[in-house]
Short mmCIF file of the C-alpha atoms (twelve columns), coordinates in Angstrom:
data_MODEL
# 
_entry.id   MODEL 
# 
loop_
_atom_site.group_PDB 
_atom_site.id 
_atom_site.type_symbol 
_atom_site.label_atom_id 
_atom_site.label_alt_id 
_atom_site.label_comp_id 
_atom_site.label_asym_id 
_atom_site.label_seq_id 
_atom_site.Cartn_x 
_atom_site.Cartn_y 
_atom_site.Cartn_z 
_atom_site.pdbx_PDB_model_num 
ATOM 1   C CA . MET A 1   175.465 100.094 215.050 1 
ATOM 2   C CA . LYS A 2   176.864 97.129  217.041 1 
ATOM 3   C CA . ARG A 3   175.235 97.394  220.581 1 
ATOM 4   C CA . SER A 4   179.020 96.577  221.617 1 
ATOM 5   C CA . THR A 5   179.968 100.212 220.289 1 
ATOM 6   C CA . PHE A 6   178.063 101.786 222.880 1 
ATOM 7   C CA . THR A 7   180.163 100.869 225.686 1 
ATOM 8   C CA . GLU A 8   183.821 101.665 224.013 1 
ATOM 9   C CA . PRO A 9   185.237 104.222 225.796 1 
ATOM 10  C CA . GLU A 10  185.702 106.437 222.450 1 
ATOM 11  C CA . PHE A 11  181.751 106.685 221.691 1 
ATOM 12  C CA . VAL A 12  181.135 107.431 225.757 1 
ATOM 13  C CA . GLU A 13  183.527 110.022 225.600 1 
ATOM 14  C CA . ALA A 14  181.817 111.388 222.464 1 
ATOM 15  C CA . LEU A 15  178.482 111.233 223.385 1 
ATOM 16  C CA . TYR A 16  179.899 113.288 227.195 1 
ATOM 17  C CA . HIS A 17  181.221 116.135 224.828 1 
ATOM 18  C CA . LYS A 18  178.049 116.298 222.315 1 
ATOM 19  C CA . THR A 19  175.959 116.092 225.432 1 
ATOM 20  C CA . LEU A 20  178.275 119.185 227.235 1 
ATOM 21  C CA . SER A 21  177.896 121.065 223.931 1 
ATOM 22  C CA . TYR A 22  173.780 121.290 223.714 1 
ATOM 23  C CA . TYR A 23  174.348 122.153 227.437 1 
ATOM 24  C CA . ILE A 24  176.543 125.017 227.002 1 
ATOM 25  C CA . ALA A 25  174.682 126.030 223.783 1 
ATOM 26  C CA . ALA A 26  171.162 125.572 225.783 1 
ATOM 27  C CA . ASP A 27  170.157 129.557 225.529 1 
ATOM 28  C CA . LEU A 28  170.892 128.407 221.661 1 
ATOM 29  C CA . TYR A 29  169.100 125.609 221.223 1 
ATOM 30  C CA . SER A 30  165.218 124.644 220.383 1 
ATOM 31  C CA . ASP A 31  164.149 121.451 220.532 1 
ATOM 32  C CA . SER A 32  160.978 119.292 219.513 1 
ATOM 33  C CA . ASN A 33  158.404 120.976 222.268 1 
ATOM 34  C CA . GLY A 34  160.432 124.828 222.080 1 
ATOM 35  C CA . ASP A 35  162.190 124.082 224.997 1 
ATOM 36  C CA . SER A 36  164.628 126.868 224.222 1 
ATOM 37  C CA . ASN A 37  164.590 129.886 221.784 1 
ATOM 38  C CA . GLY A 38  166.869 129.903 219.283 1 
ATOM 39  C CA . LYS A 39  169.194 127.825 217.110 1 
ATOM 40  C CA . ARG A 40  172.185 125.526 218.114 1 
ATOM 41  C CA . LEU A 41  175.321 127.014 218.745 1 
ATOM 42  C CA . GLY A 42  178.354 125.875 216.720 1 
ATOM 43  C CA . LYS A 43  180.211 122.868 219.016 1 
ATOM 44  C CA . GLU A 44  183.420 124.134 216.996 1 
ATOM 45  C CA . ASP A 45  183.096 127.391 218.659 1 
ATOM 46  C CA . THR A 46  182.746 125.990 222.350 1 
ATOM 47  C CA . ILE A 47  182.954 122.199 223.593 1 
ATOM 48  C CA . PHE A 48  185.884 121.387 220.962 1 
ATOM 49  C CA . ASN A 49  188.112 124.508 221.518 1 
ATOM 50  C CA . PRO A 50  190.973 123.327 222.827 1 
ATOM 51  C CA . LEU A 51  191.247 126.754 225.083 1 
ATOM 52  C CA . PHE A 52  187.632 126.361 225.924 1 
ATOM 53  C CA . ARG A 53  188.174 122.332 227.296 1 
ATOM 54  C CA . ALA A 54  191.701 123.979 229.098 1 
ATOM 55  C CA . ILE A 55  189.539 126.561 231.029 1 
ATOM 56  C CA . HIS A 56  187.054 123.767 231.952 1 
ATOM 57  C CA . TYR A 57  189.639 121.627 233.225 1 
ATOM 58  C CA . TYR A 58  191.497 124.211 234.949 1 
ATOM 59  C CA . ARG A 59  188.346 125.905 236.861 1 
ATOM 60  C CA . GLN A 60  187.048 122.613 237.900 1 
ATOM 61  C CA . ARG A 61  190.573 121.360 239.113 1 
ATOM 62  C CA . TRP A 62  191.047 124.707 241.422 1 
ATOM 63  C CA . PHE A 63  187.544 124.451 242.507 1 
ATOM 64  C CA . ALA A 64  187.927 120.808 243.543 1 
ATOM 65  C CA . GLU A 65  191.231 121.901 245.281 1 
ATOM 66  C CA . HIS A 66  189.841 124.472 247.427 1 
ATOM 67  C CA . GLN A 67  187.277 122.281 248.280 1 
ATOM 68  C CA . LEU A 68  189.313 119.450 249.158 1 
ATOM 69  C CA . ARG A 69  191.316 121.915 251.466 1 
ATOM 70  C CA . ASP A 70  188.372 123.165 253.449 1 
ATOM 71  C CA . PHE A 71  186.980 119.954 253.872 1 
ATOM 72  C CA . LEU A 72  190.599 118.925 255.253 1 
ATOM 73  C CA . SER A 73  190.882 122.104 257.605 1 
ATOM 74  C CA . GLY A 74  191.290 121.050 261.261 1 
ATOM 75  C CA . SER A 75  190.996 117.722 260.818 1 
ATOM 76  C CA . SER A 76  193.732 115.408 261.833 1 
ATOM 77  C CA . ARG A 77  197.074 114.839 260.449 1 
ATOM 78  C CA . GLU A 78  196.107 110.693 259.786 1 
ATOM 79  C CA . PHE A 79  192.913 111.823 258.608 1 
ATOM 80  C CA . ARG A 80  194.364 114.667 255.889 1 
ATOM 81  C CA . GLN A 81  197.174 112.179 255.137 1 
ATOM 82  C CA . LYS A 82  194.180 109.458 254.139 1 
ATOM 83  C CA . PHE A 83  192.671 112.029 251.770 1 
ATOM 84  C CA . GLN A 84  195.338 114.318 250.696 1 
ATOM 85  C CA . ASN A 85  195.885 112.120 247.388 1 
ATOM 86  C CA . LEU A 86  191.893 111.891 246.661 1 
ATOM 87  C CA . LEU A 87  192.588 114.313 243.448 1 
ATOM 88  C CA . ARG A 88  194.108 112.508 240.543 1 
ATOM 89  C CA . LYS A 89  198.116 113.951 239.193 1 
ATOM 90  C CA . ARG A 90  197.398 117.427 237.938 1 
ATOM 91  C CA . ASP A 91  198.013 117.522 233.963 1 
ATOM 92  C CA . LYS A 92  199.462 120.409 233.403 1 
ATOM 93  C CA . THR A 93  199.470 120.834 229.442 1 
ATOM 94  C CA . HIS A 94  195.839 122.738 230.520 1 
ATOM 95  C CA . GLU A 95  197.278 125.366 232.519 1 
ATOM 96  C CA . GLU A 96  200.434 125.796 229.898 1 
ATOM 97  C CA . ARG A 97  197.714 126.065 226.891 1 
ATOM 98  C CA . LEU A 98  195.873 128.751 228.599 1 
ATOM 99  C CA . ALA A 99  199.477 130.711 229.827 1 
ATOM 100 C CA . LYS A 100 200.969 130.472 225.873 1 
ATOM 101 C CA . ALA A 101 197.596 131.425 224.731 1 
ATOM 102 C CA . TYR A 102 197.234 134.825 226.817 1 
ATOM 103 C CA . LEU A 103 200.959 135.291 226.608 1 
ATOM 104 C CA . ARG A 104 201.167 135.200 223.292 1 
ATOM 105 C CA . ALA A 105 197.909 137.491 223.088 1 
ATOM 106 C CA . VAL A 106 199.578 140.043 225.073 1 
ATOM 107 C CA . GLY A 107 202.861 139.677 223.484 1 
ATOM 108 C CA . LYS A 108 201.558 140.384 220.091 1 
ATOM 109 C CA . GLY A 109 199.163 142.855 221.733 1 
ATOM 110 C CA . ASP A 110 196.331 141.071 220.201 1 
ATOM 111 C CA . LEU A 111 193.194 142.346 221.506 1 
ATOM 112 C CA . GLU A 112 190.772 140.298 219.549 1 
ATOM 113 C CA . GLU A 113 192.713 136.847 220.604 1 
ATOM 114 C CA . LEU A 114 192.429 138.404 224.656 1 
ATOM 115 C CA . THR A 115 188.600 139.226 224.233 1 
ATOM 116 C CA . ASP A 116 188.054 135.846 222.766 1 
ATOM 117 C CA . LEU A 117 189.794 133.612 225.978 1 
ATOM 118 C CA . PHE A 118 187.564 136.322 227.652 1 
ATOM 119 C CA . LYS A 119 184.323 135.089 226.109 1 
ATOM 120 C CA . LEU A 120 185.372 131.535 226.638 1 
ATOM 121 C CA . SER A 121 185.853 131.893 230.335 1 
ATOM 122 C CA . GLU A 122 182.358 134.154 230.574 1 
ATOM 123 C CA . LEU A 123 180.416 131.416 228.804 1 
ATOM 124 C CA . TYR A 124 181.527 129.011 231.110 1 
ATOM 125 C CA . GLU A 125 180.945 130.840 234.250 1 
ATOM 126 C CA . ARG A 126 177.464 131.615 232.503 1 
ATOM 127 C CA . ARG A 127 176.798 128.400 231.984 1 
ATOM 128 C CA . TRP A 128 178.492 125.823 233.968 1 
ATOM 129 C CA . ILE A 129 179.112 127.162 236.965 1 
ATOM 130 C CA . GLN A 130 176.472 129.324 237.929 1 
ATOM 131 C CA . ASN A 131 173.902 127.965 240.140 1 
ATOM 132 C CA . ARG A 132 170.318 128.212 238.327 1 
ATOM 133 C CA . SER A 133 167.504 130.192 240.735 1 
ATOM 134 C CA . VAL A 134 165.057 126.975 241.840 1 
ATOM 135 C CA . GLU A 135 162.440 129.519 241.374 1 
ATOM 136 C CA . GLN A 136 162.463 129.127 237.917 1 
ATOM 137 C CA . LYS A 137 159.189 127.445 236.352 1 
ATOM 138 C CA . ARG A 138 161.217 125.629 233.950 1 
ATOM 139 C CA . ASP A 139 164.608 124.573 233.885 1 
ATOM 140 C CA . SER A 140 166.523 126.139 230.431 1 
ATOM 141 C CA . VAL A 141 168.598 122.999 229.415 1 
ATOM 142 C CA . PRO A 142 166.920 120.922 226.800 1 
ATOM 143 C CA . TRP A 143 165.830 117.370 227.276 1 
ATOM 144 C CA . LEU A 144 168.329 116.396 224.639 1 
ATOM 145 C CA . CYS A 145 171.180 117.138 227.666 1 
ATOM 146 C CA . TYR A 146 168.766 115.212 230.041 1 
ATOM 147 C CA . VAL A 147 169.079 112.061 227.626 1 
ATOM 148 C CA . GLY A 148 172.595 112.403 227.130 1 
ATOM 149 C CA . ILE A 149 173.603 112.423 230.450 1 
ATOM 150 C CA . GLY A 150 171.097 109.467 231.562 1 
ATOM 151 C CA . ALA A 151 172.242 107.704 229.069 1 
ATOM 152 C CA . PHE A 152 176.367 108.261 229.940 1 
ATOM 153 C CA . LYS A 153 175.724 107.324 233.316 1 
ATOM 154 C CA . PHE A 154 174.700 103.559 232.050 1 
ATOM 155 C CA . LEU A 155 177.264 103.525 229.567 1 
ATOM 156 C CA . ALA A 156 180.033 104.714 231.620 1 
ATOM 157 C CA . ARG A 157 179.522 101.431 233.294 1 
ATOM 158 C CA . GLY A 158 179.481 99.351  230.733 1 
ATOM 159 C CA . LYS A 159 175.687 98.313  230.972 1 
ATOM 160 C CA . ILE A 160 173.633 99.100  227.706 1 
ATOM 161 C CA . PRO A 161 170.011 100.667 228.945 1 
ATOM 162 C CA . THR A 162 166.987 100.544 226.992 1 
ATOM 163 C CA . LYS A 163 165.413 103.736 225.556 1 
ATOM 164 C CA . LYS A 164 162.984 103.267 228.367 1 
ATOM 165 C CA . GLU A 165 165.702 102.812 231.040 1 
ATOM 166 C CA . VAL A 166 167.682 106.132 229.803 1 
ATOM 167 C CA . LYS A 167 164.206 108.336 229.416 1 
ATOM 168 C CA . GLN A 168 163.641 107.256 232.904 1 
ATOM 169 C CA . GLU A 169 166.485 108.223 234.063 1 
ATOM 170 C CA . ALA A 170 165.989 111.879 232.363 1 
ATOM 171 C CA . PHE A 171 162.906 112.517 234.323 1 
ATOM 172 C CA . ARG A 172 164.543 111.787 237.437 1 
ATOM 173 C CA . LEU A 173 167.961 114.161 236.752 1 
ATOM 174 C CA . ARG A 174 165.690 117.242 235.532 1 
ATOM 175 C CA . ALA A 175 163.352 116.579 238.955 1 
ATOM 176 C CA . VAL A 176 166.232 116.498 240.811 1 
ATOM 177 C CA . ALA A 177 168.282 119.681 239.129 1 
ATOM 178 C CA . GLU A 178 164.459 121.908 239.124 1 
ATOM 179 C CA . LEU A 179 163.847 121.266 242.777 1 
ATOM 180 C CA . PRO A 180 165.587 122.567 245.880 1 
ATOM 181 C CA . LEU A 181 168.592 120.507 247.223 1 
ATOM 182 C CA . ASP A 182 167.053 119.633 250.252 1 
ATOM 183 C CA . SER A 183 164.158 118.102 248.267 1 
ATOM 184 C CA . ASN A 184 162.966 114.463 249.680 1 
ATOM 185 C CA . ALA A 185 162.113 111.287 247.676 1 
ATOM 186 C CA . GLN A 186 158.322 112.183 247.755 1 
ATOM 187 C CA . ALA A 187 158.930 115.609 246.161 1 
ATOM 188 C CA . ILE A 188 161.026 114.157 243.326 1 
ATOM 189 C CA . GLU A 189 158.554 111.557 242.510 1 
ATOM 190 C CA . ALA A 190 156.064 114.359 242.342 1 
ATOM 191 C CA . ARG A 191 157.960 116.822 240.236 1 
ATOM 192 C CA . ILE A 192 158.522 113.465 237.811 1 
ATOM 193 C CA . HIS A 193 154.973 112.974 237.532 1 
ATOM 194 C CA . GLU A 194 154.565 116.967 236.302 1 
ATOM 195 C CA . LEU A 195 157.324 116.508 234.203 1 
ATOM 196 C CA . ARG A 196 156.013 113.642 232.006 1 
ATOM 197 C CA . SER A 197 153.359 115.824 230.810 1 
ATOM 198 C CA . HIS A 198 155.909 117.741 229.270 1 
ATOM 199 C CA . ALA A 199 158.069 115.159 227.768 1 
ATOM 200 C CA . PRO A 200 159.643 115.489 223.965 1 
ATOM 201 C CA . LYS A 201 157.525 114.220 221.130 1 
ATOM 202 C CA . ARG A 202 159.802 113.492 219.158 1 
ATOM 203 C CA . CYS A 203 162.090 110.927 221.337 1 
ATOM 204 C CA . ALA A 204 163.493 109.474 218.011 1 
ATOM 205 C CA . ARG A 205 164.620 112.640 217.235 1 
ATOM 206 C CA . ILE A 206 166.525 112.993 220.424 1 
ATOM 207 C CA . PHE A 207 168.310 109.662 220.220 1 
ATOM 208 C CA . GLY A 208 169.157 110.086 216.667 1 
ATOM 209 C CA . ASP A 209 171.226 113.355 217.761 1 
ATOM 210 C CA . LEU A 210 173.011 111.575 220.166 1 
ATOM 211 C CA . GLY A 211 173.503 108.722 218.398 1 
ATOM 212 C CA . LEU A 212 171.967 106.395 220.368 1 
ATOM 213 C CA . ILE A 213 169.149 105.470 218.146 1 
ATOM 214 C CA . ASP A 214 170.372 101.630 217.910 1 
ATOM 215 C CA . LEU A 215 169.605 101.545 221.769 1 
ATOM 216 C CA . PRO A 216 167.113 98.311  222.728 1 
ATOM 217 C CA . SER A 217 163.698 99.559  223.013 1 
ATOM 218 C CA . ALA A 218 163.124 97.125  225.980 1 
ATOM 219 C CA . SER A 219 164.728 94.455  227.367 1 
ATOM 220 C CA . ARG A 220 165.018 90.819  226.306 1 
ATOM 221 C CA . THR A 221 163.224 88.916  228.009 1 
ATOM 222 C CA . GLY A 222 163.167 84.500  228.201 1 
# 
């Protein structure tokens, strides 16, 4: 693969959705370290489902709007006017898709379709919204997700990272995720040191699964 392909919008978006699909299916994913306990969940049934993507958008939009409303409450008029357009214009296609699906199922008396809608919402709440307990000794999310997110953060800015840079970012992301929110830099560095002993043994497989196998191994010098 040409290196310029990595920063193309189509590749970056595909990486985002692929990483998200593995995150949603983390309970059913098994990486090279036996990180979880099963097989991968079919991506076509989750993240690439148009209704699931609509649920994702609408849930995040609803949350962001209410967070912004709470943030602006009690502030001056000038302050509210400055930030009231902070969110992008609402994309109504997602809520229209959800409304049509629900009303169609109700109209037909299709309980199976209604159950599918419920299951998609339940999956979203369980894997994407609910906070993980900080007392967990190990994060249930596989390394592949952290590698994918780490690479995405570079590529979305138009920078092609080395595999070493992506792995370093994956360690940092996992350390932050496993520690309490108020952890300081020293605690994060200590956790990163601990995590290195649990690093995946087959990094090539992870980079291959994410389509990142052709990233440079190290920066060119000279």
